[in-house]
N, CA and C atoms as a LAMMPS dump frame, in Angstrom:
ITEM: TIMESTEP
0
ITEM: NUMBER OF ATOMS
225
ITEM: BOX BOUNDS ff ff ff
-5.0000000000000000e+02 5.0000000000000000e+02
-5.0000000000000000e+02 5.0000000000000000e+02
-5.0000000000000000e+02 5.0000000000000000e+02
ITEM: ATOMS id mol type element x y z
1 1 1 N 0.839 -1.205 0.008
2 1 2 C -0.031 -0.027 -0.026
3 1 3 C 0.836 1.216 -0.003
4 2 1 N 1.979 1.26 0.786
5 2 2 C 2.886 2.391 0.751
6 2 3 C 3.435 2.653 -0.578
7 3 1 N 3.801 1.604 -1.336
8 3 2 C 4.409 1.79 -2.631
9 3 3 C 3.355 2.388 -3.554
10 4 1 N 2.049 1.959 -3.534
11 4 2 C 1.019 2.494 -4.358
12 4 3 C 0.792 3.944 -4.001
13 5 1 N 0.674 4.293 -2.719
14 5 2 C 0.419 5.627 -2.296
15 5 3 C 1.523 6.551 -2.723
16 6 1 N 2.771 6.205 -2.529
17 6 2 C 3.902 7.045 -2.821
18 6 3 C 3.997 7.235 -4.302
19 7 1 N 3.789 6.209 -5.107
20 7 2 C 3.822 6.352 -6.566
21 7 3 C 2.658 7.192 -7.077
22 8 1 N 1.468 6.969 -6.616
23 8 2 C 0.266 7.692 -7.034
24 8 3 C 0.381 9.184 -6.689
25 9 1 N 0.946 9.463 -5.433
26 9 2 C 1.068 10.849 -4.992
27 9 3 C 2.281 11.501 -5.423
28 10 1 N 3.246 10.696 -5.912
29 10 2 C 4.489 11.31 -6.384
30 10 3 C 5.408 11.73 -5.218
31 11 1 N 5.397 11.026 -4.125
32 11 2 C 6.239 11.33 -3.023
33 11 3 C 7.195 10.255 -2.738
34 12 1 N 8.254 10.571 -2.065
35 12 2 C 9.353 9.614 -1.684
36 12 3 C 8.749 8.625 -0.663
37 13 1 N 8.928 7.422 -1.011
38 13 2 C 8.458 6.295 -0.129
39 13 3 C 8.985 6.409 1.298
40 14 1 N 10.201 6.913 1.405
41 14 2 C 10.776 7.039 2.69
42 14 3 C 10.122 8.024 3.623
43 15 1 N 9.341 8.947 3.05
44 15 2 C 8.648 9.963 3.827
45 15 3 C 7.398 9.446 4.46
46 16 1 N 6.987 8.274 4.102
47 16 2 C 5.726 7.733 4.606
48 16 3 C 5.926 6.581 5.546
49 17 1 N 5.513 6.768 6.844
50 17 2 C 5.536 5.69 7.837
51 17 3 C 4.188 5.169 8.106
52 18 1 N 4.075 4.17 8.919
53 18 2 C 2.757 3.58 9.225
54 18 3 C 1.798 4.595 9.853
55 19 1 N 2.331 5.529 10.595
56 19 2 C 1.451 6.492 11.318
57 19 3 C 1.489 7.869 10.777
58 20 1 N 2.13 8.061 9.633
59 20 2 C 2.158 9.359 8.922
60 20 3 C 0.744 9.792 8.605
61 21 1 N 0.318 10.959 8.949
62 21 2 C -1.052 11.499 8.671
63 21 3 C -1.017 11.899 7.175
64 22 1 N -1.44 11.031 6.33
65 22 2 C -1.363 11.231 4.968
66 22 3 C -2.162 12.352 4.396
67 23 1 N -3.439 12.467 4.802
68 23 2 C -4.27 13.522 4.33
69 23 3 C -4.117 14.798 5.098
70 24 1 N -4.165 14.678 6.385
71 24 2 C -4.011 15.848 7.312
72 24 3 C -2.748 16.598 7.093
73 25 1 N -1.62 15.885 6.825
74 25 2 C -0.365 16.517 6.634
75 25 3 C -0.087 16.901 5.206
76 26 1 N -1.064 16.692 4.321
77 26 2 C -0.93 17.145 2.971
78 26 3 C -0.118 16.178 1.997
79 27 1 N 0.15 14.925 2.403
80 27 2 C 0.922 14.012 1.588
81 27 3 C 0.076 13.521 0.372
82 28 1 N -1.279 13.402 0.639
83 28 2 C -2.11 12.966 -0.429
84 28 3 C -3.318 13.852 -0.504
85 29 1 N -3.982 13.876 -1.674
86 29 2 C -5.162 14.701 -1.904
87 29 3 C -6.332 13.805 -2.175
88 30 1 N -7.473 14.373 -2.433
89 30 2 C -8.736 13.585 -2.626
90 30 3 C -8.624 12.693 -3.869
91 31 1 N -7.825 13.114 -4.879
92 31 2 C -7.712 12.217 -6.032
93 31 3 C -6.927 10.943 -5.674
94 32 1 N -5.802 11.1 -4.897
95 32 2 C -5.116 9.937 -4.501
96 32 3 C -5.909 9.048 -3.558
97 33 1 N -6.719 9.712 -2.675
98 33 2 C -7.576 8.932 -1.769
99 33 3 C -8.548 8.088 -2.593
100 34 1 N -9.114 8.714 -3.67
101 34 2 C -10.061 7.921 -4.476
102 34 3 C -9.411 6.732 -5.089
103 35 1 N -8.18 6.899 -5.524
104 35 2 C -7.429 5.729 -5.969
105 35 3 C -7.185 4.686 -5.034
106 36 1 N -6.818 5.124 -3.827
107 36 2 C -6.56 4.164 -2.742
108 36 3 C -7.855 3.345 -2.406
109 37 1 N -8.912 4.041 -2.4
110 37 2 C -10.25 3.434 -2.103
111 37 3 C -10.562 2.344 -3.213
112 38 1 N -10.384 2.725 -4.463
113 38 2 C -10.543 1.847 -5.565
114 38 3 C -9.682 0.645 -5.528
115 39 1 N -8.473 0.766 -5.137
116 39 2 C -7.509 -0.392 -5.063
117 39 3 C -7.955 -1.303 -3.932
118 40 1 N -8.288 -0.716 -2.821
119 40 2 C -8.71 -1.572 -1.67
120 40 3 C -9.951 -2.367 -2.053
121 41 1 N -10.908 -1.714 -2.641
122 41 2 C -12.148 -2.34 -3.024
123 41 3 C -11.917 -3.468 -4.018
124 42 1 N -11.028 -3.209 -5.018
125 42 2 C -10.724 -4.243 -5.988
126 42 3 C -9.922 -5.424 -5.495
127 43 1 N -8.869 -5.119 -4.654
128 43 2 C -7.989 -6.118 -4.13
129 43 3 C -8.585 -6.947 -3.016
130 44 1 N -9.341 -6.365 -2.185
131 44 2 C -10.006 -7.001 -1.042
132 44 3 C -11.416 -7.454 -1.266
133 45 1 N -12.034 -7.019 -2.328
134 45 2 C -13.414 -7.461 -2.616
135 45 3 C -14.411 -6.897 -1.63
136 46 1 N -14.195 -5.698 -1.185
137 46 2 C -15.082 -5.066 -0.221
138 46 3 C -15.625 -3.762 -0.815
139 47 1 N -16.791 -3.382 -0.387
140 47 2 C -17.361 -2.081 -0.826
141 47 3 C -17.182 -1.085 0.415
142 48 1 N -16.563 0.007 0.046
143 48 2 C -16.371 1.061 1.105
144 48 3 C -17.462 2.08 0.985
145 49 1 N -18.234 2.275 2.04
146 49 2 C -19.271 3.329 2.014
147 49 3 C -18.663 4.611 2.211
148 50 1 N -19.279 5.687 1.63
149 50 2 C -18.752 7.03 1.782
150 50 3 C -18.721 7.434 3.298
151 51 1 N -19.654 6.956 4.047
152 51 2 C -19.692 7.262 5.495
153 51 3 C -18.529 6.724 6.236
154 52 1 N -17.849 5.683 5.638
155 52 2 C -16.653 5.116 6.244
156 52 3 C -15.372 5.861 5.89
157 53 1 N -15.454 6.73 4.918
158 53 2 C -14.304 7.538 4.463
159 53 3 C -14.099 8.683 5.389
160 54 1 N -13.382 8.466 6.502
161 54 2 C -13.148 9.544 7.433
162 54 3 C -11.625 9.486 7.842
163 55 1 N -11.151 10.6 8.43
164 55 2 C -9.827 10.649 8.815
165 55 3 C -9.503 9.478 9.849
166 56 1 N -10.468 9.2 10.672
167 56 2 C -10.302 8.17 11.697
168 56 3 C -9.936 6.778 10.971
169 57 1 N -10.505 6.509 9.851
170 57 2 C -10.354 5.298 9.072
171 57 3 C -9.238 5.34 8.04
172 58 1 N -8.908 6.521 7.462
173 58 2 C -8.044 6.543 6.328
174 58 3 C -6.892 7.58 6.325
175 59 1 N -6.575 8.147 7.54
176 59 2 C -5.592 9.23 7.508
177 59 3 C -4.136 8.669 7.664
178 60 1 N -3.958 7.438 7.905
179 60 2 C -2.595 6.888 7.918
180 60 3 C -2.695 5.384 7.445
181 61 1 N -1.472 4.904 7.084
182 61 2 C -1.426 3.511 6.641
183 61 3 C -1.971 2.572 7.721
184 62 1 N -1.562 2.8 8.926
185 62 2 C -1.997 1.904 10.028
186 62 3 C -3.553 1.96 10.128
187 63 1 N -4.161 3.17 10.031
188 63 2 C -5.581 3.267 10.095
189 63 3 C -6.264 2.594 8.889
190 64 1 N -5.735 2.745 7.721
191 64 2 C -6.273 2.074 6.504
192 64 3 C -6.232 0.552 6.713
193 65 1 N -5.089 0.001 7.141
194 65 2 C -4.981 -1.476 7.311
195 65 3 C -5.864 -1.902 8.415
196 66 1 N -6.075 -1.154 9.514
197 66 2 C -6.985 -1.615 10.497
198 66 3 C -8.424 -1.615 10.014
199 67 1 N -8.809 -0.571 9.255
200 67 2 C -10.223 -0.536 8.656
201 67 3 C -10.373 -1.779 7.719
202 68 1 N -9.394 -1.997 6.816
203 68 2 C -9.568 -3.187 5.996
204 68 3 C -9.691 -4.501 6.744
205 69 1 N -8.918 -4.644 7.809
206 69 2 C -8.966 -5.824 8.635
207 69 3 C -10.343 -5.942 9.234
208 70 1 N -10.919 -4.876 9.781
209 70 2 C -12.268 -4.898 10.32
210 70 3 C -13.268 -5.323 9.217
211 71 1 N -13.159 -4.765 8.103
212 71 2 C -14.151 -5.051 6.995
213 71 3 C -14.072 -6.427 6.493
214 72 1 N -12.843 -6.921 6.368
215 72 2 C -12.671 -8.292 5.866
216 72 3 C -12.988 -9.35 6.925
217 73 1 N -13.08 -8.935 8.242
218 73 2 C -13.394 -9.809 9.338
219 73 3 C -14.923 -9.805 9.529
220 74 1 N -15.651 -8.944 8.788
221 74 2 C -17.069 -8.947 8.887
222 74 3 C -17.611 -7.728 9.488
223 75 1 N -16.794 -6.655 9.683
224 75 2 C -17.475 -5.465 10.135
225 75 3 C -16.746 -4.926 11.284
């Protein structure tokens, strides 16, 4: 996921850690976030509701992975 985000956003992979605040700190924008959501839905076979797209769920890699784990575990 880090590789995808860094490539899509055009930032150095070394700048992104598990707890880097991707959106809040300006590393990614809404276009990159849309791409991230599409990749997660395609790779994990889940549907992400717009109400789930919050900073709490998607502002860092660790939050994204925790959200995906919850969704693939059934909610």
